[in-house]
KOLDREN-966486 format. One record per residue (C-alpha): residue number from 1; x, y negated, z. Coordinates in steps of 0.5 Angstrom, whole numbers, m for minus. Each point is the difference from the previous one (the first is absolute). Layout:
% residues N
[rec NUM,[X,Y,Z]]
...
//
This chain:
% residues 373
[rec 1,[13,m2,m42]]
[rec 2,[7,m3,2]]
[rec 3,[m1,m7,5]]
[rec 4,[6,m1,5]]
[rec 5,[4,m6,m2]]
[rec 6,[m5,m2,m6]]
[rec 7,[m3,m7,0]]
[rec 8,[m7,0,m3]]
[rec 9,[m2,m7,m3]]
[rec 10,[m8,m2,1]]
[rec 11,[m4,m6,m5]]
[rec 12,[m6,m2,3]]
[rec 13,[1,3,7]]
[rec 14,[m5,m3,4]]
[rec 15,[m6,2,m4]]
[rec 16,[m3,7,1]]
[rec 17,[3,4,m3]]
[rec 18,[7,m3,1]]
[rec 19,[m1,1,8]]
[rec 20,[m3,7,m1]]
[rec 21,[6,2,m4]]
[rec 22,[5,m4,6]]
[rec 23,[m4,5,5]]
[rec 24,[2,6,m4]]
[rec 25,[7,m2,m1]]
[rec 26,[1,m1,8]]
[rec 27,[m3,7,1]]
[rec 28,[5,3,m5]]
[rec 29,[5,m3,4]]
[rec 30,[2,m5,m6]]
[rec 31,[3,m6,5]]
[rec 32,[2,m5,m6]]
[rec 33,[m5,m3,m3]]
[rec 34,[0,m7,m3]]
[rec 35,[m6,m3,m2]]
[rec 36,[m1,m6,m5]]
[rec 37,[m7,m5,0]]
[rec 38,[m2,m6,m5]]
[rec 39,[6,m4,3]]
[rec 40,[5,4,m4]]
[rec 41,[m4,0,m6]]
[rec 42,[1,m7,0]]
[rec 43,[7,m1,2]]
[rec 44,[4,4,m5]]
[rec 45,[7,1,5]]
[rec 46,[m5,3,6]]
[rec 47,[m3,5,m6]]
[rec 48,[8,1,m2]]
[rec 49,[1,2,8]]
[rec 50,[m5,4,0]]
[rec 51,[1,5,m6]]
[rec 52,[8,0,2]]
[rec 53,[1,6,4]]
[rec 54,[m7,3,m1]]
[rec 55,[0,8,m2]]
[rec 56,[m7,0,m1]]
[rec 57,[m5,m6,m1]]
[rec 58,[m7,1,0]]
[rec 59,[m4,m5,m4]]
[rec 60,[m6,m2,2]]
[rec 61,[m1,m7,1]]
[rec 62,[m5,m3,m5]]
[rec 63,[m7,m3,m2]]
[rec 64,[m7,4,m1]]
[rec 65,[m5,m6,1]]
[rec 66,[m1,m7,m3]]
[rec 67,[0,m3,m6]]
[rec 68,[1,5,m6]]
[rec 69,[6,m3,m3]]
[rec 70,[3,m2,7]]
[rec 71,[m1,8,1]]
[rec 72,[3,2,m7]]
[rec 73,[6,m5,1]]
[rec 74,[2,1,6]]
[rec 75,[1,7,1]]
[rec 76,[5,0,m6]]
[rec 77,[3,m6,3]]
[rec 78,[2,3,6]]
[rec 79,[2,6,m4]]
[rec 80,[4,m4,m4]]
[rec 81,[3,m4,6]]
[rec 82,[3,7,3]]
[rec 83,[3,3,m6]]
[rec 84,[4,m7,0]]
[rec 85,[3,1,6]]
[rec 86,[2,7,0]]
[rec 87,[3,m3,m6]]
[rec 88,[3,m6,3]]
[rec 89,[3,6,5]]
[rec 90,[2,6,m3]]
[rec 91,[m4,4,5]]
[rec 92,[m3,6,m3]]
[rec 93,[m5,3,5]]
[rec 94,[m5,4,0]]
[rec 95,[m6,m4,m3]]
[rec 96,[m7,3,3]]
[rec 97,[m6,m3,m4]]
[rec 98,[m7,0,4]]
[rec 99,[m4,m1,m6]]
[rec 100,[m7,2,m2]]
[rec 101,[m5,4,m3]]
[rec 102,[m3,m7,m3]]
[rec 103,[6,0,m4]]
[rec 104,[m4,4,m5]]
[rec 105,[m5,m6,0]]
[rec 106,[m1,m5,m5]]
[rec 107,[0,m6,5]]
[rec 108,[5,m6,3]]
[rec 109,[1,5,6]]
[rec 110,[2,6,m4]]
[rec 111,[4,m3,m6]]
[rec 112,[3,m4,6]]
[rec 113,[3,7,3]]
[rec 114,[1,3,m7]]
[rec 115,[5,m6,m2]]
[rec 116,[3,1,8]]
[rec 117,[1,7,m2]]
[rec 118,[4,m1,m6]]
[rec 119,[4,m5,2]]
[rec 120,[3,5,6]]
[rec 121,[0,5,m6]]
[rec 122,[4,m5,m4]]
[rec 123,[5,m1,6]]
[rec 124,[0,8,1]]
[rec 125,[2,2,m6]]
[rec 126,[5,m6,m1]]
[rec 127,[4,1,6]]
[rec 128,[m1,8,1]]
[rec 129,[m3,m1,6]]
[rec 130,[m6,4,4]]
[rec 131,[m7,m3,m1]]
[rec 132,[m6,4,3]]
[rec 133,[m7,m3,m3]]
[rec 134,[m4,2,6]]
[rec 135,[m7,m1,m2]]
[rec 136,[m6,m1,5]]
[rec 137,[m7,0,0]]
[rec 138,[m4,m4,5]]
[rec 139,[4,0,7]]
[rec 140,[m3,m1,7]]
[rec 141,[2,1,7]]
[rec 142,[1,m3,6]]
[rec 143,[m1,m8,2]]
[rec 144,[0,m1,m8]]
[rec 145,[m3,m7,m1]]
[rec 146,[m7,0,m1]]
[rec 147,[m4,m3,m7]]
[rec 148,[7,1,m3]]
[rec 149,[4,6,1]]
[rec 150,[m6,5,m1]]
[rec 151,[m7,2,1]]
[rec 152,[2,4,6]]
[rec 153,[3,m6,3]]
[rec 154,[m6,m4,m1]]
[rec 155,[m5,5,2]]
[rec 156,[4,2,7]]
[rec 157,[1,m7,2]]
[rec 158,[m8,m1,m1]]
[rec 159,[m2,6,4]]
[rec 160,[5,m2,5]]
[rec 161,[m3,m6,1]]
[rec 162,[m7,1,m1]]
[rec 163,[m1,m2,m6]]
[rec 164,[m5,4,m5]]
[rec 165,[5,2,m6]]
[rec 166,[m4,0,m7]]
[rec 167,[3,3,m7]]
[rec 168,[0,m6,m5]]
[rec 169,[2,5,m6]]
[rec 170,[m1,8,1]]
[rec 171,[6,3,m4]]
[rec 172,[4,6,1]]
[rec 173,[7,m2,2]]
[rec 174,[6,4,2]]
[rec 175,[3,m1,7]]
[rec 176,[7,2,3]]
[rec 177,[2,m2,7]]
[rec 178,[6,m4,1]]
[rec 179,[4,5,4]]
[rec 180,[m1,5,m6]]
[rec 181,[3,m5,m5]]
[rec 182,[6,m1,6]]
[rec 183,[1,7,0]]
[rec 184,[1,0,m8]]
[rec 185,[5,m6,0]]
[rec 186,[4,4,5]]
[rec 187,[0,6,m5]]
[rec 188,[3,m5,m5]]
[rec 189,[6,m3,4]]
[rec 190,[5,5,m3]]
[rec 191,[m3,m1,m7]]
[rec 192,[5,1,m6]]
[rec 193,[m3,m1,m7]]
[rec 194,[0,m6,m4]]
[rec 195,[m8,0,0]]
[rec 196,[m4,4,4]]
[rec 197,[m8,m1,0]]
[rec 198,[m3,3,6]]
[rec 199,[m8,0,1]]
[rec 200,[m3,0,7]]
[rec 201,[m7,4,0]]
[rec 202,[m5,m3,5]]
[rec 203,[m7,2,2]]
[rec 204,[m6,m2,m5]]
[rec 205,[m6,m3,3]]
[rec 206,[m5,m4,m2]]
[rec 207,[0,m7,4]]
[rec 208,[m7,2,4]]
[rec 209,[3,6,2]]
[rec 210,[5,m3,3]]
[rec 211,[m4,m5,4]]
[rec 212,[m5,6,2]]
[rec 213,[7,4,3]]
[rec 214,[3,m6,3]]
[rec 215,[m7,m2,4]]
[rec 216,[m2,8,2]]
[rec 217,[8,m1,3]]
[rec 218,[m3,m7,3]]
[rec 219,[m6,3,3]]
[rec 220,[3,6,3]]
[rec 221,[6,m3,3]]
[rec 222,[m4,m2,6]]
[rec 223,[2,1,8]]
[rec 224,[4,6,0]]
[rec 225,[m2,3,m7]]
[rec 226,[6,1,m5]]
[rec 227,[m4,1,m7]]
[rec 228,[2,7,m3]]
[rec 229,[5,m1,m5]]
[rec 230,[0,7,m5]]
[rec 231,[5,m4,m6]]
[rec 232,[6,m4,0]]
[rec 233,[m4,m6,m3]]
[rec 234,[m5,0,5]]
[rec 235,[6,0,6]]
[rec 236,[3,m5,m4]]
[rec 237,[m7,m5,m1]]
[rec 238,[0,1,8]]
[rec 239,[7,m2,1]]
[rec 240,[m2,m6,m4]]
[rec 241,[m7,m2,4]]
[rec 242,[4,1,6]]
[rec 243,[5,m5,m2]]
[rec 244,[m5,m5,0]]
[rec 245,[m4,2,6]]
[rec 246,[6,m1,4]]
[rec 247,[0,m7,m1]]
[rec 248,[m7,m1,2]]
[rec 249,[m2,6,5]]
[rec 250,[6,2,2]]
[rec 251,[m4,4,6]]
[rec 252,[m5,6,m1]]
[rec 253,[m4,0,6]]
[rec 254,[0,6,5]]
[rec 255,[m7,2,3]]
[rec 256,[2,1,8]]
[rec 257,[m5,5,3]]
[rec 258,[m1,0,7]]
[rec 259,[m3,5,5]]
[rec 260,[1,2,7]]
[rec 261,[5,4,m1]]
[rec 262,[4,m5,m4]]
[rec 263,[1,m3,m7]]
[rec 264,[0,3,m7]]
[rec 265,[2,m2,m7]]
[rec 266,[1,2,m7]]
[rec 267,[6,m2,m2]]
[rec 268,[1,2,m8]]
[rec 269,[m5,4,m4]]
[rec 270,[2,3,m7]]
[rec 271,[m1,7,m3]]
[rec 272,[5,5,m1]]
[rec 273,[6,m5,1]]
[rec 274,[5,m3,6]]
[rec 275,[4,1,5]]
[rec 276,[m1,m4,7]]
[rec 277,[5,m1,5]]
[rec 278,[2,m5,6]]
[rec 279,[6,m3,3]]
[rec 280,[1,m3,7]]
[rec 281,[4,m6,0]]
[rec 282,[5,m4,5]]
[rec 283,[m2,m7,1]]
[rec 284,[3,m5,m4]]
[rec 285,[2,6,m5]]
[rec 286,[m2,0,m8]]
[rec 287,[0,5,m4]]
[rec 288,[m1,0,m8]]
[rec 289,[4,m4,m4]]
[rec 290,[m2,4,m6]]
[rec 291,[m5,0,m6]]
[rec 292,[m3,5,m5]]
[rec 293,[m1,0,m7]]
[rec 294,[m7,4,0]]
[rec 295,[m2,3,7]]
[rec 296,[m5,m3,4]]
[rec 297,[1,m1,7]]
[rec 298,[m4,m2,5]]
[rec 299,[2,m3,8]]
[rec 300,[m5,0,5]]
[rec 301,[3,m2,8]]
[rec 302,[m5,3,5]]
[rec 303,[4,m2,6]]
[rec 304,[4,m7,1]]
[rec 305,[1,m5,m4]]
[rec 306,[4,m1,m6]]
[rec 307,[2,m5,m7]]
[rec 308,[0,4,m7]]
[rec 309,[4,m4,m5]]
[rec 310,[0,0,m7]]
[rec 311,[4,m3,m6]]
[rec 312,[m2,1,m7]]
[rec 313,[7,2,m3]]
[rec 314,[5,m5,m3]]
[rec 315,[m5,m5,4]]
[rec 316,[2,m4,6]]
[rec 317,[m7,m1,3]]
[rec 318,[m1,5,6]]
[rec 319,[m8,1,2]]
[rec 320,[m1,2,7]]
[rec 321,[m6,4,3]]
[rec 322,[m1,0,7]]
[rec 323,[m3,7,3]]
[rec 324,[m2,2,7]]
[rec 325,[m2,7,2]]
[rec 326,[m7,m3,4]]
[rec 327,[m2,m2,m6]]
[rec 328,[2,5,m5]]
[rec 329,[0,m1,m8]]
[rec 330,[4,3,m6]]
[rec 331,[6,m3,m4]]
[rec 332,[1,2,m6]]
[rec 333,[7,m1,m4]]
[rec 334,[0,m3,m7]]
[rec 335,[4,5,m4]]
[rec 336,[7,m4,m2]]
[rec 337,[0,m5,6]]
[rec 338,[5,2,5]]
[rec 339,[m3,0,8]]
[rec 340,[1,1,7]]
[rec 341,[m3,1,7]]
[rec 342,[2,m4,6]]
[rec 343,[m2,2,7]]
[rec 344,[m1,m7,3]]
[rec 345,[m3,3,7]]
[rec 346,[3,2,6]]
[rec 347,[m2,7,m1]]
[rec 348,[1,6,m4]]
[rec 349,[m3,m1,m7]]
[rec 350,[m5,6,m3]]
[rec 351,[m1,m1,m7]]
[rec 352,[m3,5,m4]]
[rec 353,[2,0,m8]]
[rec 354,[m4,4,m6]]
[rec 355,[4,1,m7]]
[rec 356,[m4,3,m5]]
[rec 357,[4,6,m2]]
[rec 358,[5,4,4]]
[rec 359,[7,m2,1]]
[rec 360,[5,3,m5]]
[rec 361,[8,m1,2]]
[rec 362,[2,1,m7]]
[rec 363,[m5,m6,m2]]
[rec 364,[m2,m4,6]]
[rec 365,[m2,m6,m4]]
[rec 366,[3,m4,6]]
[rec 367,[6,m6,m1]]
[rec 368,[3,m4,4]]
[rec 369,[m2,m7,0]]
[rec 370,[1,m6,5]]
[rec 371,[m7,m4,1]]
[rec 372,[4,m5,4]]
[rec 373,[5,m3,m5]]
//
């Protein structure tokens, strides 16, 4: 994958998939990223400026819910506007279209996705330009919008807020994590063919099975316990669940058992995996300022006081968690959030760190990113 000096444009970048793809692009070291929101699509001049100079355009913008006639018309209209901008500017980027398995259904949404793909294919053939029709099943991932993006998002939000989820329609669905989609997009950046169809396969589960697995993970994620995650899908579901839990319950209680000898606390419990380390940090010093794509990391301050700062990638709001070694608690870092820890006391800060896998220098899954902009 050649990425140096390339400009990647993303439409619909503020949505779940757009954010995840932007995160993957950041982790891949691609600095030239351009985003288009609704404002670009209502102003032809702004849309022209967006497409002009893009080596790749990842088209995610669209409508998937609402009045049927509006859904059917909107997605085709958005595609037509994008093609018009490409025509006006003479731009011939690699065009990657986030299509859907619903395209095969005779529904307003399915017809709209087919119609949009047809427009892009016609543009591709007329200009001999590369076009990737990326067909996706149901996408889920960290911080998806509940009651909109995915049933996974809805269930995770409800479990995090202590609401009992219910299954309205139990049917089989095919799930794919947004980072797997992002990896697929990165593989398509150098596409050369006029039309290439790429279908990304997910995991098939019933809605009730999804809820049962998420409920089990939520019940097992108590105190210092980390649930077993035997499959990649389990890990992805758990990381998604954690992204909602952090906003509501950033601290995990740690039981301090004291007797005449002193005190003992179990900090992390998980069968068969994990790595624990500690650091001593001088007053006023900050460690971290990095993010992880899939690695789980837990901080526990054992001695001293500190502020843990966490910021969602591409957002400006910083969450601050104040911790004190006299009242130990565990703070788990959400994936795709940059984080740091600062010694706010006058003596050495003793901090324990746990990650869920052993450190691999070839694939560290640690990417530098400041928390405070």
